Every structure is written in structure tokens, then in C-alpha cells.
ZAGUGU-656605 format. One record per residue (C-alpha): x, z, y. Coordinates in steps of 0.05 Angstrom, whole numbers, padded with zeros to 5 digits, always signed. Layout:
// ZAGUGU-656605
XZY ...
//
This chain:
// ZAGUGU-656605
+02097-00245-01100 +02060-00183-01107 +01988-00192-01080 +01993-00124-01039 +02066-00127-01013 +02067-00114-00942 +02098-00168-00900 +02153-00145-00833 +02168-00077-00810 +02125-00018-00840 +02079+00001-00788 +02046+00068-00776 +01972+00082-00792 +01932+00105-00743 +01889+00137-00790 +01873+00213-00762 +01902+00269-00805 +01827+00305-00804 +01800+00257-00830 +01836+00258-00896 +01792+00265-00953 +01834+00237-01013 +01907+00239-01026 +01944+00201-01082 +02012+00229-01107 +02059+00178-01140 +02115+00219-01170 +02124+00197-01251 +02191+00236-01268 +02236+00272-01282 +02218+00344-01303 +02265+00375-01235 +02228+00326-01185 +02159+00343-01210 +02166+00418-01199 +02193+00397-01124 +02134+00363-01118 +02088+00427-01134 +02104+00466-01076 +02074+00399-01031 +02016+00399-01073 +02000+00475-01054 +02011+00456-00980 +01960+00399-00984 +01912+00442-01017 +01919+00494-00957 +01918+00437-00912 +01864+00405-00933 +01826+00447-00978 +01769+00395-00986 +01807+00337-01002 +01812+00305-01068 +01881+00301-01099 +01902+00258-01154 +01971+00255-01183 +02002+00195-01216 +02052+00231-01267 +02093+00211-01331 +02076+00232-01393 +02120+00288-01410 +02118+00314-01335 +02044+00321-01345 +02061+00367-01400 +02088+00415-01356 +02044+00412-01291 +01984+00389-01318 +01935+00447-01313 +01952+00463-01234 +01883+00466-01212 +01844+00419-01165 +01892+00365-01183 +01863+00302-01221 +01925+00278-01264 +01929+00198-01280 +01985+00195-01332 +02028+00147-01348 +02059+00133-01410 +02131+00105-01388 +02146+00085-01456 +02089+00033-01455 +02116-00015-01396 +02061-00063-01403 +02005-00033-01420 +02010+00029-01368 +02003-00017-01302 +01938-00043-01340 +01919+00029-01355 +01925+00054-01290 +01891-00014-01255 +01829+00010-01298 +01832+00081-01286 +01832+00071-01212 +01784+00012-01211 +01735+00020-01157 +01774+00073-01119 +01802+00081-01049 +01848+00136-01026 +01865+00150-00946 +01933+00166-00960 +01984+00146-01022 +02048+00187-01019 +02096+00145-01055 +02153+00194-01069 +02191+00154-01118 +02233+00090-01103 +02251+00068-01174 +02231-00004-01180 +02179+00014-01234 +02144+00065-01191 +02146+00021-01132 +02101-00031-01167 +02061+00011-01198 +02045+00042-01136 +02012-00028-01112 +01963-00016-01165 +01938+00043-01117 +01891+00027-01066 +01903+00068-01004 +01894+00049-00928 +01960+00095-00910 +02021+00086-00955 +02081+00138-00937 +02147+00132-00970 +02219+00147-00957 +02264+00128-00900 +02307+00065-00889 +02362+00106-00913 +02334+00125-00983 +02289+00060-00996 +02308+00019-01048 +02281-00035-01101 +02231-00066-01056 +02207+00007-01038 +02192-00019-00962 +02145-00067-00980 +02097-00027-01015 +02099+00025-00960 +02069+00025-00887 +02095+00096-00861 +02162+00125-00871 +02174+00200-00869 +02232+00222-00828 +02304+00210-00841 +02339+00276-00871 +02404+00264-00886 +02429+00327-00917 +02366+00348-00945 +02355+00384-01021 +02300+00340-01049 +02247+00387-01048 +02260+00389-00973 +02254+00312-00978 +02187+00316-01013 +02159+00368-00973 +02169+00312-00912 +02118+00275-00944 +02069+00335-00926 +02096+00338-00852 +02084+00262-00850 +02004+00271-00860 +01995+00333-00810 +02008+00383-00867 +02066+00428-00847 +02107+00468-00893 +02082+00534-00911 +02126+00593-00895 +02162+00585-00970 +02152+00546-01026 +02094+00564-01076 +02097+00538-01142 +02046+00579-01190 +02061+00536-01249 +01995+00561-01298 +02025+00590-01358 +01980+00617-01411 +01969+00681-01444 +01991+00641-01506 +02052+00628-01479 +02074+00698-01447 +02057+00724-01512 +02097+00675-01553 +02157+00692-01500 +02141+00772-01510 +02151+00757-01590 +02220+00723-01576 +02237+00774-01531 +02213+00838-01537 +02220+00894-01496 +02270+00895-01432 +02341+00882-01454 +02367+00832-01400 +02376+00774-01427 +02418+00702-01417 +02386+00637-01429 +02430+00575-01445 +02392+00507-01433 +02469+00471-01440 +02440+00396-01437 +02422+00352-01387 +02390+00285-01404 +02448+00260-01363 +02505+00265-01411 +02561+00257-01361 +02532+00323-01324 +02540+00369-01392 +02591+00417-01393 +02634+00434-01455 +02609+00473-01515 +02673+00516-01511 +02654+00548-01444 +02582+00562-01464 +02610+00596-01526 +02658+00635-01479 +02604+00650-01430 +02555+00674-01488 +02606+00718-01516 +02619+00752-01449 +02539+00763-01433 +02537+00800-01502 +02593+00844-01488 +02555+00861-01417 +02493+00884-01455 +02455+00822-01457 +02422+00783-01510 +02434+00708-01518 +02369+00664-01523 +02395+00586-01529 +02340+00536-01512 +02335+00460-01516 +02297+00393-01540 +02287+00362-01601 +02342+00304-01588 +02400+00296-01635 +02453+00312-01581 +02418+00376-01559 +02419+00396-01637 +02493+00386-01643 +02515+00417-01583 +02467+00480-01600 +02504+00486-01664 +02579+00481-01631 +02558+00529-01591 +02531+00578-01647 +02595+00563-01686 +02638+00584-01632 +02607+00645-01599 +02623+00710-01629 +02565+00737-01597 +02487+00736-01637 +02445+00681-01616 +02372+00670-01616 +02362+00593-01635 +02302+00560-01600 +02327+00489-01595 +02272+00437-01615 +02224+00497-01630 +02188+00519-01565 +02138+00473-01511 +02158+00460-01440 +02106+00518-01417 +02134+00569-01473 +02208+00555-01442 +02175+00569-01375 +02147+00631-01401 +02214+00649-01435 +02255+00636-01367 +02206+00680-01330 +02228+00736-01382 +02299+00725-01376 +02350+00754-01327 +02389+00682-01312 +02389+00621-01338 +02455+00581-01347 +02438+00500-01348 +02480+00435-01311 +02434+00395-01258 +02368+00389-01303 +02295+00396-01303 +02302+00472-01337 +02349+00489-01276 +02292+00474-01227 +02234+00501-01278 +02276+00567-01278 +02273+00565-01201 +02202+00555-01201 +02188+00620-01237 +02234+00661-01198 +02297+00674-01245 +02365+00672-01230 +02403+00603-01238 +02476+00595-01260 +02484+00525-01246 +02537+00481-01263 +02554+00426-01221 +02615+00385-01208 +02579+00309-01226 +02525+00326-01168 +02515+00362-01102 +02487+00435-01110 +02464+00429-01037 +02418+00367-01053 +02397+00389-01131 +02418+00455-01140 +02367+00516-01153 +02329+00514-01089 +02317+00587-01074 +02380+00611-01090 +02447+00579-01103 +02492+00643-01103 +02509+00643-01179 +02524+00569-01178 +02594+00542-01196 +02611+00489-01152 +02662+00432-01163 +02633+00372-01132 +02683+00375-01071 +02739+00374-01123 +02707+00317-01166 +02693+00277-01097 +02772+00284-01086 +02794+00271-01158 +02746+00210-01185 +02732+00179-01118 +02788+00201-01070 +02749+00216-01013 +02725+00282-00991 +02648+00310-01009 +02628+00306-00937 +02651+00229-00925 +02610+00212-00990 +02531+00180-00988 +02488+00241-00990 +02472+00246-01060 +02519+00212-01092 +02531+00226-01165 +02595+00233-01197 +02586+00217-01265 +02653+00205-01297 +02678+00221-01368 +02712+00289-01349 +02679+00309-01290 +02648+00364-01321 +02718+00394-01340 +02738+00407-01269 +02690+00475-01281 +02732+00529-01320 +02714+00584-01360 +02732+00634-01312 +02691+00599-01263 +02630+00616-01297 +02646+00685-01318 +02658+00707-01243 +02592+00676-01226 +02555+00714-01285 +02596+00770-01256 +02567+00763-01193 +02499+00763-01212 +02512+00830-01251 +02540+00858-01181 +02480+00837-01144 +02417+00877-01144 +02354+00842-01162 
//
């Protein structure tokens, strides 16, 4: 048994909110969820400007948000499963936080959280807790069926007396060098469609023929096409297939940019087309419209937070076809990751969504 497991029902802490001087946030991954944490950081900084904030985060995710001002980052290399715990223990040795916000329910995150000394340990409500989560916390956020992931994360601030700001604030830093890179790739003011076709979950990915058709249609409407992605073989192969199938000229940046450069490129783009993925939420964070492709996941839970007007939603059809149930009767957040689920999205659906974007003033 873990040395710091809490026995019995989680009990509310009596620590007054006004006495909070140090807060540790634990959210290792993924890129999309990390962007959802940034507005919470801004809320905490507004409510507790003198409090010391530390964030236990994954190595990749740190590259995106690791320069947020006023935050100490404790980086965990998730590829080193044994040494990461040892490194975290050594980093936090002799320290104690007033509050731990344990915002990730995966078993590994729960185990790592036991290495964070804190009097008040805030976690998810019982419906969302799993993998021993209830044993490593002593306070729960309010239940919230039907919440977007960002709203659920915002509940951690509410739980410790930090009510939400009027609107989410990201302001993820982008350097002048990264802005200059984006301007060199996308000079001038020609409207741009940025394609980010791959999710880390392959069954959420749409087919390359559809992306090629969208690129061709956008080019006919005066748009330049920018293709972005990571350095994996899958992303390279998908990109090559899109380029081969489309009649539009394509700027190919797959594997050639950094996360910060991608953020700057998204800020210059007019709209980003992508499945449920980290880039979807990065684009939303910089205020760029998102043409989200949803069938495997529910856009009302995990779509672009600020504006879902240009998303394609075939999640209800996926629920009926693959699970034989109405989407409203599924557990909130249920993924429908079956082979062929994204084929429920038709090319005309996506082109119609792009046309809605064109018809909607900025």
C-alpha cells in the first residue's frame, strides 16, 4: 500500500482559502488538456497574486507552456517510468504545498501525486475518479456532467476560492523569433487554411481524400494551404497522401516546425481543420477558428472551447451505429473509437463547414 494513501472517505480540508501561499498543479499531458489548464493558472494568479505556483508537467507539454510567467515547472519525462518518480521526489524534497490540484486521473499520475506533499489535495468528483484517484485526494470538485474539459479544470479553482474570470485567458507566450518564422512561411494577408490532419489517437483521424478535397475547395476560394504535423511516420505518410491527392498547391511543414512556431502559424491562419487533437485546442487558445472533425468524440466535451460553429459533429450518428444507443444516453465523455467511425463525416459536411466560415464575419 502506498505510504501516503488516505483511508476512508475523502474529507473536506478546513484550510482557509485566504491562507493559500503555495499551490501545486499536477497535469502531465496531453497538449490539448494542458492548454485547458492555462486559463486556470491565470485565474489562480489573479486570485492569489502572491501565491507560489508549481506545475508538474510532461516533457513535451512543457515545450508549449513552459515559459508562462510566474510558474515554476517540474518536468516529468514520461518515457522514463522509474526515474521520473525518483526525480520528482528529489525535486520536491523538503517542500510542502498548501494545496495540490490533482487534475489527472490516470494511474501513473495518481501514483506520482503521492510524492507531492500537500495538506489540501483536490481531485475529481466520484463519477470522474478512477485508478485509485480517491485514495490520493482529500477534497473533490463539484460534480459536472455535461461539462467541457476546460470547465471541469476550472472547477479546481472554484474549489479553493478562486472563481473563474469573466472569460478564459490564455496568452501563451510566443517569441518574436517564432512570430518571424510564421511570417516568413505565411507572408502578407492572404487567407490561410491550416491542415493538421493527425491526432495521436489514430481512430480519430479522417481520411486523406477528404482533406485533399477540402484543400482544393479552399484554394479555389482564394486560400493558401498550409500542412502541419509532427515527425512520426504516420504523419509524414498522411501528409504525402494529401499532397498527392489534392489539386491545390500546399506549403508542407510536416516535421519542420516546433510547437511554439506552430502556435504562431495558427495565429496567422484564418482557420484550422483538424480532428480532436492537441492542435485543435492550441488554435482555439490563440483565437483562430477551428473546423473540428468529430465522430469518435463529443465536441461539446472536447471540441474547441470558444467557438464550435464550424465543427462537423457526427458523434450522435456514431453512437447509434457503433453502440446502438443515443448519444444522450452514453456516459459523458465516452469515446467511440471504432475503425471507420470517422468515415461518417462526408466531404460535403466539411466543405459546408468551411463555407459557414466564409459567410461569417470575423
